[in-house]
C-alpha positions in Angstrom: 22.9 31.4 -58.9 23.9 31.6 -55.3 23.7 28.3 -53.3 21.6 28.2 -50.2 23.0 26.7 -47.0 20.9 25.7 -44.0 22.4 26.2 -40.6 20.7 25.0 -37.3 21.8 26.9 -34.2 21.0 26.7 -30.5 22.4 29.6 -28.6 22.9 29.3 -24.9 21.8 32.9 -24.2 19.0 33.0 -26.9 17.6 29.4 -26.8 15.4 29.4 -29.9 15.9 26.7 -32.5 16.0 28.2 -36.0 16.7 27.2 -39.6 18.7 30.0 -41.2 19.1 30.5 -45.0 22.4 32.1 -46.0 23.7 33.0 -49.4 27.0 31.3 -49.6 29.4 34.2 -50.4 28.1 36.6 -47.7 30.1 37.2 -44.6 28.5 36.6 -41.3 29.4 36.2 -37.6 28.0 35.1 -34.3 27.3 37.5 -31.5 26.2 36.7 -27.9 22.5 36.6 -29.0 22.7 34.3 -32.0 23.6 35.3 -35.6 24.5 38.7 -36.9 24.2 39.1 -40.7 23.2 41.7 -43.1 19.4 42.1 -43.0 19.1 41.7 -46.7 20.6 38.2 -46.6 18.9 36.9 -43.3 15.7 34.9 -43.1 14.3 32.4 -40.7 11.8 29.6 -41.2 10.2 27.4 -38.6 12.2 24.3 -37.8 10.7 21.0 -38.9 12.4 18.4 -36.9 9.8 15.6 -37.1 8.6 13.4 -40.0 4.9 13.0 -40.4 3.4 9.6 -41.3 -0.1 8.6 -42.5 0.3 5.0 -41.4 1.4 3.8 -37.9 2.9 0.7 -39.4 5.2 2.8 -41.5 6.3 4.8 -38.4 7.3 1.7 -36.5 8.4 -0.8 -39.2 12.1 -0.2 -38.5 11.9 -1.2 -34.9 14.0 -4.4 -34.9 13.7 -7.6 -32.9 15.4 -7.2 -29.5 14.9 -3.4 -29.4 14.4 -1.5 -26.1 11.2 0.5 -26.3 9.8 3.0 -23.9 6.0 3.1 -23.9 4.1 5.9 -22.3 0.9 5.8 -20.3 -0.4 5.0 -16.8 -2.8 2.2 -16.7 -4.8 2.7 -19.9 -4.6 6.5 -19.7 -2.4 8.0 -22.3 -1.2 4.8 -24.0 -0.2 4.9 -27.7 -2.8 2.4 -28.7 -2.4 2.9 -32.5 1.4 2.4 -32.3 1.0 -0.7 -30.1 -1.5 -2.0 -32.7 1.1 -1.4 -35.4 3.7 -3.5 -33.5 1.2 -6.3 -33.6 1.2 -6.1 -37.4 5.0 -5.9 -37.8 5.3 -9.0 -35.4 8.6 -7.7 -33.9 9.7 -9.9 -31.0 12.1 -10.2 -28.1 11.4 -6.6 -27.0 12.5 -5.0 -23.8 9.6 -2.7 -22.9 9.9 0.0 -20.3 6.5 1.2 -19.1 4.8 1.8 -15.7 2.6 -1.2 -16.3 1.4 -3.4 -19.1 -2.2 -2.6 -19.8 -4.8 -5.3 -19.3 -5.2 -8.7 -20.8 -6.9 -7.6 -24.0 -5.8 -4.0 -24.5 -2.6 -1.9 -24.6 0.7 -3.7 -24.0 -1.4 -6.8 -22.9 -1.9 -7.5 -26.6 1.9 -7.7 -27.2 2.3 -10.0 -24.2 -0.5 -12.2 -25.5 1.5 -12.6 -28.8 4.8 -13.3 -26.9 6.5 -10.2 -28.5 7.9 -9.0 -25.2 10.9 -10.7 -23.6 11.5 -8.3 -20.6 9.3 -5.7 -18.8 10.8 -2.9 -16.7 7.8 -1.6 -14.7 6.6 -0.6 -11.3 3.2 -2.3 -11.3 1.7 -5.4 -12.9 -1.9 -4.1 -12.5 -5.0 -6.1 -13.5 -3.2 -8.1 -16.1 -3.5 -11.8 -15.4 -1.5 -12.9 -18.5 1.4 -10.6 -17.5 1.5 -12.3 -14.1 1.1 -15.8 -15.6 4.0 -15.4 -18.0 6.2 -14.0 -15.2 5.5 -16.8 -12.7 5.9 -19.5 -15.4 9.2 -18.1 -16.4 8.1 -17.0 -19.9 8.7 -13.3 -19.2 11.4 -11.4 -17.4 10.3 -8.7 -15.1 12.3 -6.0 -13.4 10.1 -4.3 -10.8 11.1 -0.8 -10.1 9.6 1.8 -7.7 7.4 4.2 -9.7 9.3 7.4 -8.8 12.6 5.7 -9.4 11.4 4.5 -12.8 10.3 8.0 -13.7 13.6 9.6 -12.5 15.7 6.9 -14.3 14.0 7.8 -17.5 14.3 11.6 -16.9 18.0 11.2 -16.1 18.5 9.2 -19.3 17.0 11.9 -21.3 19.1 14.5 -19.6 22.4 12.6 -20.1 22.8 11.8 -16.4 24.2 8.2 -16.1 23.1 7.6 -12.5 21.8 9.2 -9.3 21.2 8.5 -5.6 17.8 8.2 -4.1 16.4 7.2 -0.7 13.7 5.1 -2.3 14.1 1.4 -1.7 16.9 1.7 0.9 16.9 -1.5 3.1 14.5 -3.3 0.7 14.9 -6.0 -2.0 15.6 -3.1 -4.4 18.7 -2.2 -2.4 19.8 -5.7 -1.3 19.0 -7.6 -4.5 17.6 -11.0 -4.9 14.2 -10.1 -6.2 13.3 -12.6 -9.0 13.6 -11.2 -12.5 13.1 -14.5 -14.2 12.0 -17.9 -13.0 13.3 -21.2 -14.4 11.8 -24.6 -14.1 10.0 -25.6 -11.0 9.9 -22.0 -9.7 13.7 -21.7 -9.3 14.9 -18.1 -9.6 17.0 -18.1 -12.8 17.8 -14.3 -12.9 17.8 -12.4 -9.6 18.0 -8.7 -9.3 21.4 -7.2 -8.4 22.0 -5.0 -5.3 22.6 -1.3 -5.3 25.5 0.8 -4.2 24.7 2.7 -1.0 26.0 6.0 0.3 25.1 8.4 3.1 24.5 12.1 2.5 23.8 14.6 5.4 23.0 11.6 7.7 20.5 10.0 5.3 20.9 6.7 3.4 20.7 6.6 -0.3 21.1 4.0 -3.1 22.4 4.4 -6.6 20.1 3.9 -9.6 21.2 3.9 -13.2 19.5 5.9 -15.9 17.2 4.3 -18.5 17.3 5.1 -22.2 15.7 3.4 -25.1 16.1 2.7 -28.8 12.6 3.9 -29.5 9.8 5.7 -27.5 6.1 5.2 -28.3 4.2 8.2 -27.1 0.6 9.4 -26.9 0.0 13.2 -27.1 -3.0 15.3 -27.6 -1.8 17.7 -30.3 1.2 18.3 -32.4 1.9 21.3 -34.6 3.6 20.9 -38.0 6.9 21.9 -36.5 6.8 18.9 -34.2 6.0 20.5 -30.9 3.5 18.5 -28.8 1.1 19.0 -25.9 -0.6 16.5 -23.6 -4.0 16.6 -22.0 -4.6 16.3 -18.2 -3.2 13.1 -16.6 -2.3 11.6 -19.9 1.1 13.4 -19.5 2.3 10.7 -17.0 5.4 8.8 -18.3 4.8 10.1 -21.8 6.6 13.4 -21.3 10.0 12.2 -19.8 10.0 9.2 -22.3 10.0 11.6 -25.2 13.5 12.8 -24.2 15.1 9.4 -23.4 15.0 7.6 -26.7 17.1 7.7 -29.9 13.8 7.8 -31.9 10.6 9.2 -30.4 7.4 8.3 -32.3 4.3 10.2 -31.2 0.7 9.5 -32.0 -1.7 12.4 -31.6 -5.4 13.2 -31.9 -4.9 16.4 -33.9 -2.2 18.1 -36.0 -2.4 21.8 -36.2 -0.5 24.5 -38.1 2.7 25.9 -36.7 2.0 28.7 -34.3 -1.4 27.3 -33.2 0.2 25.9 -30.1 1.6 29.1 -28.4 5.2 28.9 -27.5 4.5 29.2 -23.8 2.2 26.2 -23.9 4.5 23.7 -25.6 5.0 20.6 -23.3 7.7 18.9 -25.4 9.8 20.9 -28.0 10.2 19.5 -31.5 13.9 18.7 -30.9 12.8 15.6 -28.9 10.2 14.4 -31.5 11.2 12.5 -34.6 8.0 10.9 -36.0 4.3 11.9 -35.7 1.2 10.1 -36.8 -2.4 11.2 -36.4 -4.3 8.3 -34.9 -7.3 7.1 -37.0 -9.1 5.7 -34.0 -8.8 6.1 -30.3 -10.7 3.7 -28.0 -9.4 5.4 -24.9 -10.7 2.6 -22.7 -11.3 3.4 -19.0 -9.8 0.8 -16.7 -11.8 1.6 -13.5 -14.9 3.6 -14.3 -15.8 5.1 -10.9 -18.8 7.5 -10.6 -20.2 9.6 -7.9 -23.2 8.1 -6.2 -26.0 9.7 -4.3 -25.1 10.3 -0.6 -26.5 7.5 1.5 -26.7 7.0 5.2 -23.9 4.9 6.6 -24.2 1.1 6.6 -22.1 1.0 9.8 -25.1 0.6 12.1 -26.2 -2.7 10.4 -22.8 -4.1 9.2 -20.1 -4.7 11.9 -17.3 -5.0 9.3 -18.3 -1.6 7.8 -18.5 -0.1 11.3 -14.9 -1.2 12.0 -13.6 0.3 8.7 -15.5 3.5 9.3 -13.9 3.8 12.7 -10.5 3.7 11.1 -11.5 6.1 8.4 -13.0 8.7 10.8 -9.8 8.6 12.9 -7.6 8.9 9.9 -9.5 12.0 8.9 -8.2 13.8 12.0 -4.7 13.7 10.5 -5.6 16.3 8.0 -4.6 19.9 8.8 -5.4 23.1 7.1 -3.2 23.9 4.1 -1.8 20.3 3.8 -0.8 18.6 0.6 -1.7 14.9 1.0 -1.3 11.7 -1.0 -3.8 9.0 -0.2 -3.7 5.3 -1.0 -6.8 3.6 -2.4 -9.4 2.1 -0.1 -9.6 3.4 3.5 -7.0 6.2 3.0 -8.9 7.8 0.1 -12.2 7.4 1.9 -10.8 9.5 4.8 -10.9 12.5 2.5 -14.8 12.3 2.6 -14.5 13.7 6.2 -12.3 16.7 5.5 -14.2 19.6 6.9 -13.7 23.4 7.4 -10.2 23.2 6.2 -8.4 23.3 2.8 -6.4 20.2 1.9 -5.0 19.5 -1.6 -4.9 15.9 -2.7 -2.0 14.8 -4.8 -2.0 11.7 -7.0 1.4 10.4 -8.2 0.2 9.9 -11.8 0.3 13.7 -12.2 -2.4 15.8 -10.6 -2.5 18.1 -7.6 -6.1 19.1 -6.5 -8.1 15.9 -6.8 -11.9 16.4 -6.6 -14.8 13.9 -6.3 -15.6 11.1 -8.6 -17.5 12.4 -11.7 -21.2 12.3 -12.1 -22.5 9.7 -14.7 -21.7 10.9 -18.2 -19.0 13.4 -17.0 -16.1 10.9 -16.8 -13.0 11.7 -18.8 -10.5 8.9 -19.9 -7.7 11.4 -19.7 -8.4 12.2 -16.0 -7.7 9.4 -13.5 -6.1 9.0 -10.1 -3.3 6.6 -9.2 -5.8 3.8 -8.6 -6.9 4.1 -12.3 -10.3 5.5 -11.2 -12.0 8.3 -13.0 -11.9 11.5 -11.0 -12.5 15.3 -11.3 -10.4 18.2 -10.0 -11.1 21.2 -7.9 -10.5 24.9 -8.8 -6.7 25.6 -8.6 -5.7 22.1 -9.6 -2.7 21.4 -11.8 -1.4 18.6 -14.0 2.2 17.4 -14.5 4.3 14.5 -15.6 5.3 11.5 -13.5 8.9 12.7 -13.0 7.6 16.0 -11.7 5.1 14.3 -9.5 7.8 12.3 -7.8 10.0 15.4 -7.5 7.2 16.7 -5.3 7.1 13.5 -3.3 10.8 12.7 -3.0 11.6 16.3 -2.4 9.4 16.4 0.8 6.8 18.7 -0.6 3.9 16.4 0.4 2.9 16.9 4.0 1.0 13.6 4.6 0.6 10.2 3.1 -1.9 7.6 4.3 -1.7 4.1 3.0 -2.5 0.5 3.9 -0.2 -2.2 5.1 0.2 -5.9 5.5 2.7 -5.6 8.3 4.4 -2.9 10.4 7.3 -3.4 12.8 7.6 -1.8 16.2 10.3 0.5 14.7 8.2 1.6 11.8 9.3 -0.8 9.0 6.5 -1.2 6.5 5.6 -4.2 4.3 2.7 -3.7 1.8 3.6 -4.8 -1.7 4.1 -8.5 -1.9 3.6 -11.9 -0.1 5.6 -15.0 -1.0 3.2 -17.8 -1.6 3.6 -21.6 -2.2 4.2 -22.5 -5.8 5.0 -26.0 -7.1 5.6 -27.2 -3.6 8.4 -24.7 -2.9 8.3 -21.1 -1.8 9.9 -18.8 -4.3 9.1 -15.1 -4.4 5.8 -15.3 -6.1 3.7 -12.3 -5.2 0.1 -12.1 -3.9 -1.6 -8.9 -2.9 -3.3 -8.5 0.4 -4.8 -5.1 0.8 -7.4 -6.0 3.3 -8.8 -2.4 3.3 -9.8 -2.5 -0.4 -12.3 -5.2 -1.4 -11.5 -4.5 -5.1 -7.9 -5.8 -4.5 -8.6 -8.8 -2.3 -7.4 -12.0 -3.8 -5.8 -10.4 -6.8 -2.2 -11.4 -7.6 1.1 -9.7 -8.4 0.8 -5.9 -8.2 4.3 -4.5 -7.5 5.2 -1.6 -5.3 3.9 1.3 -7.5 4.7 4.6 -5.8 4.6 3.4 -2.2 8.4 3.0 -1.8 8.9 6.6 -2.9 6.1 8.0 -0.7 7.4 6.4 2.5 11.0 7.5 1.9 10.3 11.2 1.5 11.7 13.5 4.1 9.3 15.7 6.1 6.3 13.6 5.0 4.2 12.2 7.8 3.5 8.5 7.1 0.2 7.2 8.5 -0.8 3.5 8.1 -4.5 2.5 8.2 -5.2 -1.2 8.6 -7.1 -3.9 10.5 -5.2 -4.8 13.6 -5.0 -8.5 12.6 -5.3 -10.4 9.4 -8.3 -12.6 8.5 -6.7 -15.6 10.2 -6.2 -13.6 13.4 -2.4 -13.4 13.0 -0.5 -10.3 14.1 0.2 -7.5 11.7 2.1 -5.3 14.1 5.3 -7.2 14.9 8.8 -7.1 16.4 10.1 -7.5 12.8 8.3 -7.7 9.5 8.3 -11.2 7.9 7.4 -9.9 4.4 9.6 -8.0 2.0 9.8 -4.4 3.0 8.4 -1.3 1.4 10.5 1.0 3.6 12.6 1.0 6.8 11.8 3.1 9.8 9.3 5.1 7.8 5.9 4.8 9.6 4.9 7.6 12.0 1.4 6.6 13.1 -0.6 3.3 13.0 -4.4 3.5 13.1 -6.4 0.3 13.5 -10.0 -0.4 14.5 -8.7 -1.0 18.1 -6.0 1.6 18.7 -3.7 4.3 17.6 0.1 3.9 18.0 2.8 6.5 17.6 6.1 5.2 16.3 9.5 6.2 17.4 12.3 4.9 15.1 14.5 4.1 18.1 12.1 3.7 21.1 9.4 1.8 19.3 5.6 2.0 19.7 3.5 4.0 22.2 -0.2 3.4 22.5 -1.8 6.8 22.5 -5.5 6.1 21.8 -7.8 3.1 22.5 -11.2 2.4 20.9 -14.4 2.2 22.8 -15.1 -1.3 24.1 -11.5 -2.4 23.7 -9.5 -3.5 26.7 -5.8 -3.3 27.4 -5.7 -7.0 27.5 -7.2 -7.2 24.0 -4.5 -4.8 22.7 -1.7 -6.8 24.3 -2.9 -10.1 22.9 -3.6 -8.8 19.4 -0.3 -6.9 19.0 2.8 -9.0 18.2 5.4 -6.8 19.9 6.1 -4.8 23.1 4.8 -1.2 23.3 4.6 1.6 25.8 1.4 3.2 27.0 1.2 7.0 26.9 0.5 8.6 30.3 -2.0 10.7 28.4 -3.9 7.7 26.9 -7.2 8.9 25.3 -10.2 7.3 23.7 -9.8 6.9 20.0 -10.7 10.2 18.2 -13.5 10.2 15.7 -14.3 13.1 13.3 -17.7 14.6 13.6 -19.9 13.0 10.9 -22.5 15.8 11.0 -20.3 18.0 8.9 -19.7 15.8 6.0 -17.1 16.6 3.3 -17.2 20.4 3.1 -13.9 20.1 1.2 -15.8 18.9 -1.9 -13.6 15.8 -2.3 -16.3 13.2 -1.9 -15.2 9.6 -2.8 -17.6 6.6 -2.6 -16.5 3.1 -3.1 
């Protein structure tokens, strides 16, 4: 009887993975397209790279204490909830977990935090997880905050075998300079600070070096797998799942459905089987929605009866004038997103950094989809011509300068365009360490909430060719200046802001010359602008009344957002 030998080949010029059965005594040779053998002794079968498990506990039981685990998801969208539940059962501990965020207090990674199974988090955003924040501030948990796009690229680079890369994101901030607290000791003393980054200049622009991230295991949520181990995702549930598949020694995937080989067409495979090692079909998916946001009936503006709303609406309607036909724009939550309500008679595509281009309105009641959210974790829809993609590809769009406009809020802006909008040091145990408190005054949902992290803001403001517009109230609630000679809070970006829009005025920002007042709101005097602005500025010889988009033509772009 002839012996059967299995040979697995990947040809550079014919990149298809095959299992080839050869009778041992037959002669065969390679040509430039793969394998050349006698037809009578050549057969191929589909490659089965992945192992299939019935029980999620069996799939994760060899994850040891102290392992480094990459966990997919964005907010609660696309999280591997069955595999996380299995780790609760195995009681593995001292994990280093790499994930964009850590779920919420009673779901997702928040469950592992509650059981003290995580030693260190590497994330971009704390989110609405009070236990995450509490453990960090008390020194029970180590936290390495990383800009979202940098996090995605570090993971992508790790999966591609690239040890490090240079990025403009974070230059001139704590990410670059070091000193951000990773771990607190007793009495709030910083026990482990972050290190600085190597810097270099390319073509006149400043960059810092970031090292790649790899993991011992990756826990992934996908939509479908075929029996060969190929997988696909659904809508914005791609997020960090896709690059994480490629960056771990062992990738474990939970899916909603397993289909026969061939039922996922080759052209539609999102992650080939070579990156997938174990697959389980989840028995139950809660697919919890973090911020259910629904479309409401259009109502008349409350601005006429509420002065605070009137001031916000003034900012929003001026921000809407920044949109131009054909633009690709990324909008922060709060006032920036509300500005899209006033897009009219032009076509603007809205991009969200969690992986969608072509955002539409919030869904009608009953039409929400847990696999379709925006970067604020809100349920959304998409418009015709939209597309979905992973987090690393999303930030390739951003970092590569393919986004024309970004509008976001701020805590402080300097006269030369430095931006601070991601953390405030606050008093703790009678000293002042770097404990974080959010202060997005333009979003009532976030007011008073603690530790958020920078998310994707650092990446957005560092992108070349992207116009950066800040919308904010001119002064904080105490009446203190927010437009300053120099920011007093940790920076999001240096020399990055192009335009500042407040309820009182519009300033254009020159990175060397400083601020120029170009528009002033009705009823506001020059003396008021001078007294409420904490730095010197020039006045344009062509000073105009603050522009306001016409409200009679309301949202013909079909991107209506109500908050």
